[in-house]
All heavy atoms as a GROMACS GRO file, in nm:
protein
  535
    1MET      N    1  -0.659   0.617  -4.116
    1MET     CA    2  -0.669   0.532  -4.232
    1MET      C    3  -0.642   0.389  -4.191
    1MET      O    4  -0.544   0.359  -4.126
    1MET     CB    5  -0.566   0.578  -4.335
    1MET     CG    6  -0.566   0.497  -4.458
    1MET     SD    7  -0.537   0.609  -4.594
    1MET     CE    8  -0.559   0.498  -4.724
    2GLY      N    9  -0.729   0.304  -4.220
    2GLY     CA   10  -0.712   0.164  -4.185
    2GLY      C   11  -0.838   0.087  -4.216
    2GLY      O   12  -0.932   0.139  -4.277
    3ILE      N   13  -0.840  -0.033  -4.171
    3ILE     CA   14  -0.956  -0.119  -4.196
    3ILE      C   15  -1.048  -0.111  -4.075
    3ILE      O   16  -1.004  -0.113  -3.960
    3ILE     CB   17  -0.911  -0.263  -4.221
    3ILE    CG1   18  -0.826  -0.267  -4.349
    3ILE    CG2   19  -1.030  -0.356  -4.233
    3ILE    CD1   20  -0.771  -0.405  -4.380
    4HIS      N   21  -1.174  -0.102  -4.102
    4HIS     CA   22  -1.276  -0.096  -3.996
    4HIS      C   23  -1.268  -0.224  -3.913
    4HIS      O   24  -1.247  -0.333  -3.967
    4HIS     CB   25  -1.414  -0.081  -4.061
    4HIS     CG   26  -1.519  -0.042  -3.964
    4HIS    ND1   27  -1.593  -0.135  -3.896
    4HIS    CD2   28  -1.561   0.079  -3.921
    4HIS    CE1   29  -1.678  -0.074  -3.816
    4HIS    NE2   30  -1.660   0.058  -3.830
    5PRO      N   31  -1.286  -0.216  -3.781
    5PRO     CA   32  -1.276  -0.335  -3.695
    5PRO      C   33  -1.369  -0.449  -3.736
    5PRO      O   34  -1.335  -0.566  -3.717
    5PRO     CB   35  -1.312  -0.282  -3.556
    5PRO     CG   36  -1.280  -0.138  -3.560
    5PRO     CD   37  -1.304  -0.094  -3.702
    6ASP      N   38  -1.486  -0.417  -3.790
    6ASP     CA   39  -1.576  -0.524  -3.833
    6ASP      C   40  -1.513  -0.607  -3.945
    6ASP      O   41  -1.534  -0.728  -3.953
    6ASP     CB   42  -1.709  -0.467  -3.881
    6ASP     CG   43  -1.790  -0.407  -3.767
    6ASP    OD1   44  -1.764  -0.446  -3.651
    6ASP    OD2   45  -1.877  -0.322  -3.794
    7LEU      N   46  -1.435  -0.542  -4.030
    7LEU     CA   47  -1.370  -0.615  -4.139
    7LEU      C   48  -1.258  -0.704  -4.085
    7LEU      O   49  -1.235  -0.812  -4.136
    7LEU     CB   50  -1.316  -0.518  -4.244
    7LEU     CG   51  -1.423  -0.436  -4.317
    7LEU    CD1   52  -1.357  -0.337  -4.411
    7LEU    CD2   53  -1.518  -0.528  -4.391
    8TRP      N   54  -1.187  -0.658  -3.982
    8TRP     CA   55  -1.084  -0.742  -3.920
    8TRP      C   56  -1.148  -0.867  -3.862
    8TRP      O   57  -1.096  -0.978  -3.879
    8TRP     CB   58  -1.012  -0.668  -3.809
    8TRP     CG   59  -0.908  -0.572  -3.856
    8TRP    CD1   60  -0.914  -0.436  -3.854
    8TRP    CD2   61  -0.780  -0.604  -3.912
    8TRP    NE1   62  -0.800  -0.382  -3.906
    8TRP    CE2   63  -0.716  -0.483  -3.941
    8TRP    CE3   64  -0.715  -0.723  -3.939
    8TRP    CZ2   65  -0.589  -0.478  -3.996
    8TRP    CZ3   66  -0.588  -0.718  -3.994
    8TRP    CH2   67  -0.527  -0.597  -4.022
    9ALA      N   68  -1.258  -0.851  -3.792
    9ALA     CA   69  -1.325  -0.965  -3.730
    9ALA      C   70  -1.374  -1.062  -3.836
    9ALA      O   71  -1.365  -1.184  -3.819
    9ALA     CB   72  -1.440  -0.917  -3.644
   10GLN      N   73  -1.424  -1.011  -3.947
   10GLN     CA   74  -1.472  -1.097  -4.054
   10GLN      C   75  -1.356  -1.177  -4.112
   10GLN      O   76  -1.367  -1.295  -4.138
   10GLN     CB   77  -1.538  -1.014  -4.163
   10GLN     CG   78  -1.589  -1.096  -4.280
   10GLN     CD   79  -1.643  -1.010  -4.390
   10GLN    OE1   80  -1.633  -0.888  -4.385
   10GLN    NE2   81  -1.701  -1.072  -4.490
   11GLY      N   82  -1.243  -1.113  -4.132
   11GLY     CA   83  -1.126  -1.182  -4.186
   11GLY      C   84  -1.079  -1.293  -4.092
   11GLY      O   85  -1.044  -1.402  -4.136
   12CYS      N   86  -1.080  -1.264  -3.964
   12CYS     CA   87  -1.035  -1.365  -3.868
   12CYS      C   88  -1.127  -1.486  -3.869
   12CYS      O   89  -1.080  -1.599  -3.865
   12CYS     CB   90  -1.028  -1.305  -3.728
   12CYS     SG   91  -0.898  -1.183  -3.710
   13SER      N   92  -1.257  -1.464  -3.873
   13SER     CA   93  -1.349  -1.578  -3.871
   13SER      C   94  -1.340  -1.657  -4.001
   13SER      O   95  -1.352  -1.780  -4.000
   13SER     CB   96  -1.492  -1.531  -3.848
   13SER     OG   97  -1.536  -1.450  -3.955
   14LEU      N   98  -1.318  -1.590  -4.112
   14LEU     CA   99  -1.303  -1.662  -4.238
   14LEU      C  100  -1.174  -1.744  -4.240
   14LEU      O  101  -1.173  -1.856  -4.289
   14LEU     CB  102  -1.304  -1.564  -4.356
   14LEU     CG  103  -1.440  -1.500  -4.387
   14LEU    CD1  104  -1.426  -1.395  -4.495
   14LEU    CD2  105  -1.539  -1.606  -4.429
   15CYS      N  106  -1.067  -1.687  -4.188
   15CYS     CA  107  -0.941  -1.763  -4.182
   15CYS      C  108  -0.957  -1.885  -4.092
   15CYS      O  109  -0.910  -1.994  -4.126
   15CYS     CB  110  -0.828  -1.675  -4.128
   15CYS     SG  111  -0.778  -1.546  -4.241
   16ARG      N  112  -1.023  -1.866  -3.980
   16ARG     CA  113  -1.041  -1.979  -3.888
   16ARG      C  114  -1.126  -2.087  -3.953
   16ARG      O  115  -1.094  -2.206  -3.944
   16ARG     CB  116  -1.107  -1.930  -3.760
   16ARG     CG  117  -1.124  -2.039  -3.659
   16ARG     CD  118  -1.180  -1.987  -3.530
   16ARG     NE  119  -1.198  -2.098  -3.438
   16ARG     CZ  120  -1.236  -2.085  -3.315
   16ARG    NH1  121  -1.259  -1.964  -3.266
   16ARG    NH2  122  -1.252  -2.188  -3.238
   17ALA      N  123  -1.233  -2.048  -4.019
   17ALA     CA  124  -1.319  -2.146  -4.086
   17ALA      C  125  -1.242  -2.219  -4.195
   17ALA      O  126  -1.257  -2.342  -4.211
   17ALA     CB  127  -1.442  -2.077  -4.144
   18ALA      N  128  -1.160  -2.146  -4.270
   18ALA     CA  129  -1.082  -2.210  -4.376
   18ALA      C  130  -0.981  -2.308  -4.317
   18ALA      O  131  -0.957  -2.416  -4.373
   18ALA     CB  132  -1.012  -2.104  -4.459
   19LEU      N  133  -0.919  -2.272  -4.207
   19LEU     CA  134  -0.822  -2.362  -4.146
   19LEU      C  135  -0.887  -2.486  -4.088
   19LEU      O  136  -0.832  -2.596  -4.095
   19LEU     CB  137  -0.745  -2.288  -4.035
   19LEU     CG  138  -0.639  -2.190  -4.080
   19LEU    CD1  139  -0.582  -2.116  -3.959
   19LEU    CD2  140  -0.528  -2.260  -4.156
   20GLU      N  141  -1.005  -2.470  -4.030
   20GLU     CA  142  -1.069  -2.584  -3.964
   20GLU      C  143  -1.131  -2.682  -4.064
   20GLU      O  144  -1.165  -2.793  -4.027
   20GLU     CB  145  -1.174  -2.535  -3.866
   20GLU     CG  146  -1.113  -2.469  -3.744
   20GLU     CD  147  -1.217  -2.414  -3.648
   20GLU    OE1  148  -1.335  -2.409  -3.684
   20GLU    OE2  149  -1.178  -2.378  -3.536
   21ASN      N  150  -1.147  -2.642  -4.189
   21ASN     CA  151  -1.213  -2.729  -4.287
   21ASN      C  152  -1.117  -2.823  -4.359
   21ASN      O  153  -1.162  -2.911  -4.431
   21ASN     CB  154  -1.289  -2.645  -4.390
   21ASN     CG  155  -1.415  -2.586  -4.331
   21ASN    OD1  156  -1.471  -2.642  -4.239
   21ASN    ND2  157  -1.457  -2.474  -4.383
   22SER      N  158  -0.987  -2.807  -4.343
   22SER     CA  159  -0.893  -2.897  -4.409
   22SER      C  160  -0.802  -2.962  -4.304
   22SER      O  161  -0.778  -2.906  -4.198
   22SER     CB  162  -0.808  -2.820  -4.510
   22SER     OG  163  -0.721  -2.730  -4.445
   23ALA      N  164  -0.753  -3.081  -4.338
   23ALA     CA  165  -0.665  -3.152  -4.245
   23ALA      C  166  -0.536  -3.074  -4.222
   23ALA      O  167  -0.487  -3.063  -4.110
   23ALA     CB  168  -0.635  -3.292  -4.297
   24GLU      N  169  -0.481  -3.021  -4.330
   24GLU     CA  170  -0.357  -2.943  -4.317
   24GLU      C  171  -0.382  -2.816  -4.236
   24GLU      O  172  -0.299  -2.776  -4.154
   24GLU     CB  173  -0.305  -2.906  -4.456
   24GLU     CG  174  -0.173  -2.834  -4.454
   24GLU     CD  175  -0.125  -2.803  -4.593
   24GLU    OE1  176  -0.084  -2.899  -4.663
   24GLU    OE2  177  -0.129  -2.686  -4.630
   25GLY      N  178  -0.496  -2.754  -4.256
   25GLY     CA  179  -0.530  -2.633  -4.181
   25GLY      C  180  -0.546  -2.661  -4.033
   25GLY      O  181  -0.507  -2.581  -3.949
   26ARG      N  182  -0.606  -2.776  -4.000
   26ARG     CA  183  -0.621  -2.813  -3.858
   26ARG      C  184  -0.485  -2.833  -3.794
   26ARG      O  185  -0.463  -2.796  -3.678
   26ARG     CB  186  -0.708  -2.937  -3.844
   26ARG     CG  187  -0.856  -2.910  -3.860
   26ARG     CD  188  -0.940  -3.029  -3.819
   26ARG     NE  189  -0.924  -3.144  -3.907
   26ARG     CZ  190  -0.992  -3.165  -4.018
   26ARG    NH1  191  -1.083  -3.076  -4.056
   26ARG    NH2  192  -0.972  -3.270  -4.092
   27ALA      N  193  -0.390  -2.890  -3.868
   27ALA     CA  194  -0.255  -2.910  -3.814
   27ALA      C  195  -0.188  -2.774  -3.790
   27ALA      O  196  -0.121  -2.754  -3.688
   27ALA     CB  197  -0.173  -2.995  -3.910
   28VAL      N  198  -0.206  -2.681  -3.884
   28VAL     CA  199  -0.147  -2.547  -3.869
   28VAL      C  200  -0.210  -2.476  -3.750
   28VAL      O  201  -0.141  -2.414  -3.669
   28VAL     CB  202  -0.164  -2.466  -3.999
   28VAL    CG1  203  -0.127  -2.320  -3.978
   28VAL    CG2  204  -0.081  -2.525  -4.111
   29ALA      N  205  -0.343  -2.484  -3.738
   29ALA     CA  206  -0.412  -2.418  -3.627
   29ALA      C  207  -0.368  -2.478  -3.494
   29ALA      O  208  -0.348  -2.406  -3.396
   29ALA     CB  209  -0.563  -2.430  -3.645
   30SER      N  210  -0.351  -2.608  -3.490
   30SER     CA  211  -0.305  -2.674  -3.368
   30SER      C  212  -0.163  -2.629  -3.333
   30SER      O  213  -0.132  -2.605  -3.216
   30SER     CB  214  -0.310  -2.825  -3.386
   30SER     OG  215  -0.257  -2.890  -3.274
   31SER      N  216  -0.079  -2.616  -3.434
   31SER     CA  217   0.059  -2.569  -3.410
   31SER      C  218   0.060  -2.427  -3.355
   31SER      O  219   0.138  -2.396  -3.264
   31SER     CB  220   0.140  -2.575  -3.539
   31SER     OG  221   0.151  -2.707  -3.584
   32PHE      N  222  -0.026  -2.342  -3.410
   32PHE     CA  223  -0.035  -2.205  -3.358
   32PHE      C  224  -0.082  -2.205  -3.213
   32PHE      O  225  -0.030  -2.131  -3.130
   32PHE     CB  226  -0.130  -2.119  -3.443
   32PHE     CG  227  -0.069  -2.069  -3.569
   32PHE    CD1  228  -0.138  -2.080  -3.688
   32PHE    CD2  229   0.055  -2.010  -3.570
   32PHE    CE1  230  -0.083  -2.032  -3.806
   32PHE    CE2  231   0.111  -1.962  -3.687
   32PHE     CZ  232   0.042  -1.974  -3.806
   33ALA      N  233  -0.180  -2.288  -3.183
   33ALA     CA  234  -0.230  -2.294  -3.046
   33ALA      C  235  -0.122  -2.339  -2.949
   33ALA      O  236  -0.105  -2.282  -2.840
   33ALA     CB  237  -0.351  -2.387  -3.038
   34HIS      N  238  -0.045  -2.441  -2.988
   34HIS     CA  239   0.064  -2.488  -2.901
   34HIS      C  240   0.172  -2.382  -2.888
   34HIS      O  241   0.230  -2.366  -2.780
   34HIS     CB  242   0.123  -2.619  -2.955
   34HIS     CG  243   0.032  -2.735  -2.938
   34HIS    ND1  244  -0.020  -2.804  -3.045
   34HIS    CD2  245  -0.017  -2.794  -2.827
   34HIS    CE1  246  -0.098  -2.901  -3.000
   34HIS    NE2  247  -0.099  -2.897  -2.868
   35GLY      N  248   0.200  -2.312  -2.996
   35GLY     CA  249   0.300  -2.205  -2.990
   35GLY      C  250   0.259  -2.094  -2.895
   35GLY      O  251   0.341  -2.042  -2.818
   36ILE      N  252   0.133  -2.058  -2.899
   36ILE     CA  253   0.083  -1.954  -2.809
   36ILE      C  254   0.093  -1.999  -2.664
   36ILE      O  255   0.134  -1.923  -2.576
   36ILE     CB  256  -0.062  -1.916  -2.846
   36ILE    CG1  257  -0.062  -1.843  -2.980
   36ILE    CG2  258  -0.127  -1.831  -2.738
   36ILE    CD1  259  -0.200  -1.823  -3.040
   37LEU      N  260   0.058  -2.123  -2.638
   37LEU     CA  261   0.069  -2.175  -2.501
   37LEU      C  262   0.213  -2.174  -2.453
   37LEU      O  263   0.241  -2.139  -2.338
   37LEU     CB  264   0.011  -2.316  -2.493
   37LEU     CG  265  -0.140  -2.326  -2.502
   37LEU    CD1  266  -0.184  -2.472  -2.503
   37LEU    CD2  267  -0.206  -2.252  -2.387
   38MET      N  268   0.305  -2.212  -2.539
   38MET     CA  269   0.446  -2.211  -2.500
   38MET      C  270   0.493  -2.070  -2.471
   38MET      O  271   0.569  -2.047  -2.377
   38MET     CB  272   0.533  -2.274  -2.610
   38MET     CG  273   0.513  -2.423  -2.623
   38MET     SD  274   0.549  -2.513  -2.471
   38MET     CE  275   0.723  -2.484  -2.456
   39MET      N  276   0.448  -1.974  -2.551
   39MET     CA  277   0.488  -1.835  -2.527
   39MET      C  278   0.429  -1.781  -2.397
   39MET      O  279   0.484  -1.690  -2.337
   39MET     CB  280   0.447  -1.746  -2.645
   39MET     CG  281   0.533  -1.768  -2.767
   39MET     SD  282   0.505  -1.648  -2.897
   39MET     CE  283   0.344  -1.696  -2.957
   40LEU      N  284   0.318  -1.836  -2.353
   40LEU     CA  285   0.259  -1.793  -2.226
   40LEU      C  286   0.322  -1.864  -2.107
   40LEU      O  287   0.345  -1.804  -2.002
   40LEU     CB  288   0.108  -1.821  -2.227
   40LEU     CG  289   0.024  -1.729  -2.312
   40LEU    CD1  290  -0.120  -1.779  -2.317
   40LEU    CD2  291   0.028  -1.588  -2.259
   41ILE      N  292   0.350  -1.993  -2.122
   41ILE     CA  293   0.400  -2.073  -2.010
   41ILE      C  294   0.541  -2.032  -1.970
   41ILE      O  295   0.571  -2.020  -1.851
   41ILE     CB  296   0.394  -2.222  -2.045
   41ILE    CG1  297   0.248  -2.268  -2.049
   41ILE    CG2  298   0.472  -2.306  -1.946
   41ILE    CD1  299   0.228  -2.407  -2.104
   42LEU      N  300   0.629  -2.011  -2.066
   42LEU     CA  301   0.768  -1.982  -2.035
   42LEU      C  302   0.786  -1.857  -1.949
   42LEU      O  303   0.850  -1.864  -1.843
   42LEU     CB  304   0.851  -1.973  -2.163
   42LEU     CG  305   1.000  -1.956  -2.142
   42LEU    CD1  306   1.059  -2.077  -2.072
   42LEU    CD2  307   1.068  -1.934  -2.276
   43PRO      N  308   0.731  -1.741  -1.984
   43PRO     CA  309   0.751  -1.624  -1.897
   43PRO      C  310   0.690  -1.641  -1.759
   43PRO      O  311   0.750  -1.602  -1.659
   43PRO     CB  312   0.684  -1.510  -1.972
   43PRO     CG  313   0.661  -1.557  -2.109
   43PRO     CD  314   0.662  -1.706  -2.107
   44TYR      N  315   0.570  -1.700  -1.753
   44TYR     CA  316   0.507  -1.717  -1.622
   44TYR      C  317   0.587  -1.811  -1.534
   44TYR      O  318   0.601  -1.790  -1.413
   44TYR     CB  319   0.363  -1.768  -1.637
   44TYR     CG  320   0.267  -1.659  -1.675
   44TYR    CD1  321   0.204  -1.660  -1.798
   44TYR    CD2  322   0.239  -1.554  -1.588
   44TYR    CE1  323   0.116  -1.559  -1.833
   44TYR    CE2  324   0.152  -1.454  -1.622
   44TYR     CZ  325   0.090  -1.457  -1.744
   44TYR     OH  326   0.003  -1.358  -1.779
   45SER      N  327   0.642  -1.918  -1.592
   45SER     CA  328   0.721  -2.010  -1.510
   45SER      C  329   0.852  -1.945  -1.465
   45SER      O  330   0.895  -1.966  -1.351
   45SER     CB  331   0.748  -2.140  -1.586
   45SER     OG  332   0.824  -2.114  -1.702
   46LEU      N  333   0.915  -1.866  -1.552
   46LEU     CA  334   1.037  -1.797  -1.511
   46LEU      C  335   1.010  -1.696  -1.400
   46LEU      O  336   1.082  -1.692  -1.300
   46LEU     CB  337   1.100  -1.726  -1.631
   46LEU     CG  338   1.170  -1.816  -1.732
   46LEU    CD1  339   1.215  -1.735  -1.852
   46LEU    CD2  340   1.288  -1.886  -1.668
   47PHE      N  341   0.908  -1.613  -1.418
   47PHE     CA  342   0.875  -1.515  -1.315
   47PHE      C  343   0.833  -1.583  -1.185
   47PHE      O  344   0.868  -1.539  -1.076
   47PHE     CB  345   0.764  -1.420  -1.361
   47PHE     CG  346   0.811  -1.316  -1.457
   47PHE    CD1  347   0.748  -1.300  -1.580
   47PHE    CD2  348   0.918  -1.233  -1.428
   47PHE    CE1  349   0.790  -1.205  -1.669
   47PHE    CE2  350   0.961  -1.137  -1.516
   47PHE     CZ  351   0.897  -1.122  -1.638
   48GLY      N  352   0.760  -1.693  -1.196
   48GLY     CA  353   0.720  -1.766  -1.076
   48GLY      C  354   0.838  -1.826  -1.002
   48GLY      O  355   0.845  -1.820  -0.880
   49THR      N  356   0.932  -1.881  -1.076
   49THR     CA  357   1.052  -1.939  -1.014
   49THR      C  358   1.135  -1.832  -0.945
   49THR      O  359   1.175  -1.847  -0.830
   49THR     CB  360   1.136  -2.012  -1.120
   49THR    OG1  361   1.056  -2.114  -1.179
   49THR    CG2  362   1.260  -2.073  -1.058
   50PHE      N  363   1.161  -1.721  -1.016
   50PHE     CA  364   1.238  -1.612  -0.955
   50PHE      C  365   1.164  -1.553  -0.836
   50PHE      O  366   1.225  -1.524  -0.734
   50PHE     CB  367   1.268  -1.503  -1.057
   50PHE     CG  368   1.371  -1.544  -1.159
   50PHE    CD1  369   1.348  -1.519  -1.293
   50PHE    CD2  370   1.488  -1.607  -1.122
   50PHE    CE1  371   1.442  -1.555  -1.388
   50PHE    CE2  372   1.582  -1.644  -1.216
   50PHE     CZ  373   1.559  -1.618  -1.350
   51GLY      N  374   1.035  -1.538  -0.846
   51GLY     CA  375   0.957  -1.486  -0.736
   51GLY      C  376   0.962  -1.577  -0.614
   51GLY      O  377   0.970  -1.530  -0.501
   52PHE      N  378   0.958  -1.707  -0.639
   52PHE     CA  379   0.965  -1.803  -0.529
   52PHE      C  380   1.098  -1.794  -0.457
   52PHE      O  381   1.104  -1.794  -0.334
   52PHE     CB  382   0.941  -1.945  -0.582
   52PHE     CG  383   0.949  -2.051  -0.478
   52PHE    CD1  384   0.850  -2.062  -0.381
   52PHE    CD2  385   1.055  -2.140  -0.475
   52PHE    CE1  386   0.857  -2.160  -0.284
   52PHE    CE2  387   1.063  -2.238  -0.379
   52PHE     CZ  388   0.963  -2.248  -0.283
   53PHE      N  389   1.209  -1.785  -0.533
   53PHE     CA  390   1.340  -1.775  -0.470
   53PHE      C  391   1.357  -1.642  -0.396
   53PHE      O  392   1.419  -1.637  -0.290
   53PHE     CB  393   1.452  -1.795  -0.572
   53PHE     CG  394   1.470  -1.939  -0.610
   53PHE    CD1  395   1.454  -1.979  -0.741
   53PHE    CD2  396   1.500  -2.034  -0.515
   53PHE    CE1  397   1.470  -2.112  -0.777
   53PHE    CE2  398   1.516  -2.167  -0.550
   53PHE     CZ  399   1.501  -2.206  -0.682
   54ILE      N  400   1.302  -1.536  -0.449
   54ILE     CA  401   1.307  -1.407  -0.378
   54ILE      C  402   1.227  -1.416  -0.250
   54ILE      O  403   1.269  -1.366  -0.145
   54ILE     CB  404   1.256  -1.294  -0.469
   54ILE    CG1  405   1.358  -1.269  -0.581
   54ILE    CG2  406   1.231  -1.166  -0.390
   54ILE    CD1  407   1.309  -1.176  -0.689
   55TYR      N  408   1.111  -1.480  -0.254
   55TYR     CA  409   1.029  -1.499  -0.134
   55TYR      C  410   1.105  -1.580  -0.029
   55TYR      O  411   1.104  -1.544   0.089
   55TYR     CB  412   0.898  -1.569  -0.172
   55TYR     CG  413   0.821  -1.620  -0.054
   55TYR    CD1  414   0.750  -1.532   0.028
   55TYR    CD2  415   0.817  -1.755  -0.023
   55TYR    CE1  416   0.679  -1.578   0.138
   55TYR    CE2  417   0.747  -1.803   0.086
   55TYR     CZ  418   0.679  -1.714   0.166
   55TYR     OH  419   0.609  -1.760   0.273
   56LEU      N  420   1.170  -1.688  -0.072
   56LEU     CA  421   1.246  -1.768   0.024
   56LEU      C  422   1.360  -1.688   0.086
   56LEU      O  423   1.385  -1.698   0.207
   56LEU     CB  424   1.301  -1.894  -0.043
   56LEU     CG  425   1.201  -2.003  -0.078
   56LEU    CD1  426   1.272  -2.119  -0.146
   56LEU    CD2  427   1.127  -2.050   0.046
   57ALA      N  428   1.431  -1.610   0.005
   57ALA     CA  429   1.542  -1.529   0.056
   57ALA      C  430   1.490  -1.424   0.155
   57ALA      O  431   1.550  -1.402   0.260
   57ALA     CB  432   1.616  -1.462  -0.058
   58HIS      N  433   1.377  -1.361   0.123
   58HIS     CA  434   1.319  -1.260   0.212
   58HIS      C  435   1.273  -1.325   0.343
   58HIS      O  436   1.293  -1.270   0.451
   58HIS     CB  437   1.203  -1.191   0.143
   58HIS     CG  438   1.133  -1.091   0.229
   58HIS    ND1  439   1.192  -0.973   0.266
   58HIS    CD2  440   1.010  -1.093   0.287
   58HIS    CE1  441   1.107  -0.905   0.342
   58HIS    NE2  442   0.997  -0.977   0.357
   59ARG      N  443   1.213  -1.442   0.330
   59ARG     CA  444   1.164  -1.513   0.450
   59ARG      C  445   1.280  -1.554   0.540
   59ARG      O  446   1.273  -1.540   0.662
   59ARG     CB  447   1.084  -1.635   0.405
   59ARG     CG  448   1.015  -1.707   0.515
   59ARG     CD  449   0.927  -1.813   0.457
   59ARG     NE  450   0.916  -1.921   0.552
   59ARG     CZ  451   0.876  -2.042   0.525
   59ARG    NH1  452   0.843  -2.072   0.404
   59ARG    NH2  453   0.869  -2.132   0.617
   60LYS      N  454   1.387  -1.603   0.478
   60LYS     CA  455   1.505  -1.643   0.555
   60LYS      C  456   1.569  -1.523   0.622
   60LYS      O  457   1.609  -1.529   0.738
   60LYS     CB  458   1.605  -1.711   0.462
   60LYS     CG  459   1.727  -1.764   0.531
   60LYS     CD  460   1.819  -1.834   0.430
   60LYS     CE  461   1.943  -1.885   0.498
   60LYS     NZ  462   2.034  -1.950   0.403
   61LYS      N  463   1.574  -1.411   0.551
   61LYS     CA  464   1.634  -1.290   0.606
   61LYS      C  465   1.549  -1.233   0.720
   61LYS      O  466   1.603  -1.184   0.819
   61LYS     CB  467   1.649  -1.186   0.494
   61LYS     CG  468   1.724  -1.063   0.535
   61LYS     CD  469   1.740  -0.970   0.415
   61LYS     CE  470   1.813  -0.844   0.454
   61LYS     NZ  471   1.829  -0.752   0.342
   62SER      N  472   1.418  -1.240   0.709
   62SER     CA  473   1.331  -1.185   0.813
   62SER      C  474   1.330  -1.274   0.939
   62SER      O  475   1.307  -1.225   1.048
   62SER     CB  476   1.190  -1.166   0.761
   62SER     OG  477   1.130  -1.289   0.731
   63LYS      N  478   1.358  -1.402   0.925
   63LYS     CA  479   1.364  -1.491   1.042
   63LYS      C  480   1.496  -1.478   1.116
   63LYS      O  481   1.503  -1.502   1.235
   63LYS     CB  482   1.343  -1.636   0.998
   63LYS     CG  483   1.201  -1.672   0.970
   63LYS     CD  484   1.187  -1.819   0.946
   63LYS     CE  485   1.042  -1.855   0.925
   63LYS     NZ  486   1.024  -2.001   0.909
   64ALA      N  487   1.604  -1.440   1.048
   64ALA     CA  488   1.737  -1.433   1.112
   64ALA      C  489   1.741  -1.330   1.224
   64ALA      O  490   1.788  -1.362   1.333
   64ALA     CB  491   1.843  -1.404   1.006
   65PRO      N  492   1.693  -1.206   1.208
   65PRO     CA  493   1.699  -1.111   1.320
   65PRO      C  494   1.612  -1.153   1.438
   65PRO      O  495   1.645  -1.126   1.552
   65PRO     CB  496   1.649  -0.982   1.259
   65PRO     CG  497   1.670  -0.995   1.113
   65PRO     CD  498   1.656  -1.142   1.085
   66ALA      N  499   1.503  -1.222   1.412
   66ALA     CA  500   1.415  -1.266   1.520
   66ALA      C  501   1.488  -1.369   1.608
   66ALA      O  502   1.473  -1.372   1.729
   66ALA     CB  503   1.287  -1.324   1.464
   67ALA      N  504   1.569  -1.454   1.548
   67ALA     CA  505   1.643  -1.555   1.624
   67ALA      C  506   1.757  -1.490   1.706
   67ALA      O  507   1.789  -1.537   1.813
   67ALA     CB  508   1.700  -1.660   1.528
   68GLU      N  509   1.816  -1.382   1.655
   68GLU     CA  510   1.924  -1.315   1.724
   68GLU      C  511   1.874  -1.236   1.846
   68GLU      O  512   1.947  -1.218   1.941
   68GLU     CB  513   1.996  -1.220   1.629
   68GLU     CG  514   2.073  -1.289   1.520
   68GLU     CD  515   2.132  -1.194   1.418
   68GLU    OE1  516   2.114  -1.073   1.435
   68GLU    OE2  517   2.193  -1.241   1.323
   69GLN      N  518   1.750  -1.191   1.845
   69GLN     CA  519   1.697  -1.108   1.955
   69GLN      C  520   1.662  -1.192   2.077
   69GLN      O  521   1.655  -1.141   2.187
   69GLN     CB  522   1.571  -1.034   1.907
   69GLN     CG  523   1.603  -0.926   1.806
   69GLN     CD  524   1.475  -0.859   1.756
   69GLN    OE1  525   1.366  -0.895   1.794
   69GLN    NE2  526   1.493  -0.759   1.670
   70GLU      N  527   1.645  -1.319   2.063
   70GLU     CA  528   1.606  -1.403   2.177
   70GLU      C  529   1.718  -1.436   2.268
   70GLU      O  530   1.826  -1.424   2.268
   70GLU     CB  531   1.543  -1.534   2.125
   70GLU     CG  532   1.410  -1.510   2.060
   70GLU     CD  533   1.351  -1.639   2.008
   70GLU    OE1  534   1.405  -1.748   2.032
   70GLU    OE2  535   1.248  -1.632   1.942
   0.00000   0.00000   0.00000
């Protein structure tokens, strides 16, 4: 039981058209777009930062035994 996917798509396009036709709607749509970008940027930057530090720690650890063997 639910709404057919074609009806969901129709609703989305109508909402978008309604938002883009008014100044207030364009501001709301712009705010949503910025919010989505912020929600995407924050996790990727956190994971990237932690990954970089883990890479540096692994690289430093792998170079230490090589220096001791010489």
